[in-house]
Every structure is written in C-alpha cells, then in structure tokens.
C-alpha positions as CSV (number, residue, x, y, z in Angstrom):
1,M,9.1,-34.5,12.5
2,S,8.6,-30.9,11.6
3,D,11.0,-28.3,13.0
4,R,8.2,-25.7,13.2
5,N,7.1,-24.6,16.6
6,T,3.6,-25.6,17.7
7,Q,1.6,-23.6,20.1
8,Q,2.6,-26.0,22.9
9,D,6.3,-25.5,22.1
10,L,6.3,-21.7,22.6
11,P,7.3,-20.3,26.0
12,V,4.5,-19.0,28.1
13,C,4.6,-16.4,30.9
14,G,3.6,-18.3,34.0
15,E,1.8,-15.3,35.6
16,S,0.5,-11.9,34.6
17,H,3.3,-9.4,34.5
18,Q,4.4,-6.6,32.3
19,H,7.4,-6.9,29.9
20,V,6.6,-3.5,28.5
21,K,6.0,-0.3,30.5
22,D,2.3,0.8,30.3
23,F,1.3,-2.4,28.5
24,E,-2.3,-2.1,29.6
25,A,-2.4,1.5,28.1
26,M,-1.0,0.1,24.9
27,K,-3.6,-2.6,24.7
28,E,-6.4,0.0,25.4
29,D,-5.0,2.1,22.5
30,M,-4.9,-0.7,20.0
31,P,-7.0,-0.1,17.0
32,A,-10.0,-2.2,16.2
33,D,-9.6,-5.4,14.1
34,D,-11.3,-3.6,11.1
35,A,-8.4,-1.1,11.0
36,F,-5.8,-3.9,10.9
37,I,-7.8,-5.7,8.1
38,E,-7.9,-2.4,6.1
39,V,-4.2,-1.9,6.4
40,A,-3.4,-5.5,5.6
41,T,-5.5,-5.1,2.4
42,I,-3.5,-2.1,1.4
43,F,-0.2,-3.9,2.1
44,G,-1.5,-6.9,0.1
45,Q,-2.1,-4.7,-2.9
46,L,1.4,-3.1,-2.5
47,S,3.0,-6.6,-2.4
48,D,2.5,-6.9,-6.1
49,S,5.5,-5.6,-8.1
50,T,3.4,-4.5,-11.0
51,R,1.2,-2.3,-8.8
52,L,4.3,-0.8,-7.2
53,K,5.6,0.1,-10.7
54,I,2.3,1.7,-11.5
55,L,2.2,3.6,-8.2
56,F,5.8,4.7,-8.9
57,L,4.7,6.2,-12.2
58,L,1.6,7.8,-10.7
59,C,3.4,9.4,-7.8
60,H,5.2,11.7,-10.1
61,N,2.8,12.1,-13.1
62,S,-0.7,12.0,-14.4
63,V,-0.6,9.1,-16.8
64,C,-3.1,7.5,-19.2
65,V,-3.6,3.7,-19.3
66,C,-1.9,3.4,-22.7
67,N,1.3,5.2,-21.5
68,I,1.3,3.1,-18.3
69,A,1.0,-0.1,-20.5
70,D,3.8,1.1,-22.8
71,A,6.1,2.0,-19.9
72,M,5.6,-1.4,-18.2
73,G,5.4,-3.6,-21.3
74,I,2.0,-5.0,-20.5
75,S,-1.4,-4.8,-22.1
76,A,-3.8,-1.9,-21.4
77,P,-6.4,-4.4,-20.0
78,A,-3.9,-5.7,-17.6
79,V,-3.1,-2.2,-16.5
80,S,-6.8,-1.4,-16.1
81,H,-7.1,-4.5,-13.8
82,H,-4.4,-3.2,-11.5
83,L,-5.7,0.4,-11.6
84,R,-9.2,-0.8,-10.6
85,S,-7.7,-2.6,-7.5
86,L,-5.8,0.5,-6.5
87,K,-8.7,2.8,-7.1
88,L,-11.0,0.7,-4.9
89,L,-8.5,1.2,-2.1
90,G,-8.8,5.0,-2.6
91,L,-5.2,5.3,-3.6
92,L,-5.9,6.8,-7.1
93,D,-7.7,9.8,-8.6
94,F,-8.5,10.0,-12.3
95,K,-9.8,12.5,-14.8
96,R,-11.3,11.9,-18.2
97,I,-10.0,14.0,-21.1
98,G,-11.9,13.1,-24.3
99,K,-11.7,9.3,-24.6
100,E,-8.6,9.0,-22.4
101,V,-8.6,8.6,-18.6
102,Y,-5.6,10.0,-16.7
103,Y,-4.7,8.5,-13.3
104,T,-2.6,10.0,-10.5
105,L,-2.1,9.3,-6.9
106,A,-5.0,10.5,-4.8
107,D,-4.6,13.4,-2.4
108,N,-5.2,11.6,0.9
109,E,-3.2,10.3,3.9
110,D,-2.9,6.8,2.7
111,S,-1.7,7.9,-0.8
112,R,0.8,10.3,0.7
113,L,2.2,7.5,2.9
114,V,2.5,5.3,-0.2
115,H,4.2,8.1,-2.1
116,K,6.7,8.6,0.7
117,M,7.4,4.9,1.0
118,I,8.0,4.6,-2.8
119,D,10.3,7.6,-2.8
120,D,12.2,6.3,0.3
121,M,12.4,2.7,-0.9
122,F,13.6,3.6,-4.4
123,G,15.9,6.4,-3.2
124,R,14.0,9.1,-5.1
125,S,13.3,12.7,-4.2
126,C,9.9,13.8,-5.1
127,M,9.7,15.5,-8.4
128,I,6.4,17.2,-7.6
129,D,6.4,20.1,-5.1
130,G,4.0,19.6,-2.3
131,K,3.7,15.8,-2.5
C-alpha cells in the first residue's frame, strides 16, 4: 500500500469559511492561468544548472558563445542550444560584432529579477552599476 495521500485522504473543510482574512479578495486578484504557465516556463528553464551558469556569466558581462563554452567546458553548439532557450523567454539580448555574437542579460523586469536572484543565491554583489 502506498503511503502517498490520495484526494480522499486529505482533510476537507466541511463548510465555506475563511482561513485567511480577505480570501475572496485574494481569489479575485489571482492572475490568470496563462500568467502562471509563463512563470512556470521561466522557472523550468532556470532549473537547469547549465543555464544558471550561463545566466551568471551574462549578468555581469557581455560574452560571446566561444567564451561561454570555454568558461563552462562545453561545446559551442551546446551553449547555443541553451542560449536559444533563454532568448526565447526574453531573458537575453545580443549584438553581432563581425562574425561573433555577444550575449548579455536583457534589460527587462524578468531579467532584472533573475539577475537579483542569481546575485542573492550565490552571495554576489552586482559588479555592474545600475543592474
């Protein structure tokens, strides 16, 4: 027999009442399902340690694919795969200089939040003023 709770095993409130003050207002203020899906997608991308390392580098520098690959000890195509995923989420900006493409963290609310999280989680102070 499994020790996991089934829906029938969970306690149920017998009647409608509020455990939280202003619960109805909180329910009304809850974002749409699409917003939760979007945030879950970002968190899913951030759950990959390779992408976190890439984001760590890009929080504090504008870096080309070859240098990211060198810093991480993985191939440039593997780096490009991860960069593509992060770019689709709107977390990265890039600029082309000659044949090389340089990536950095985008200047938007989601990217600033990721930047702050990375600095906080890894005990770093931002090395770039204004970010």
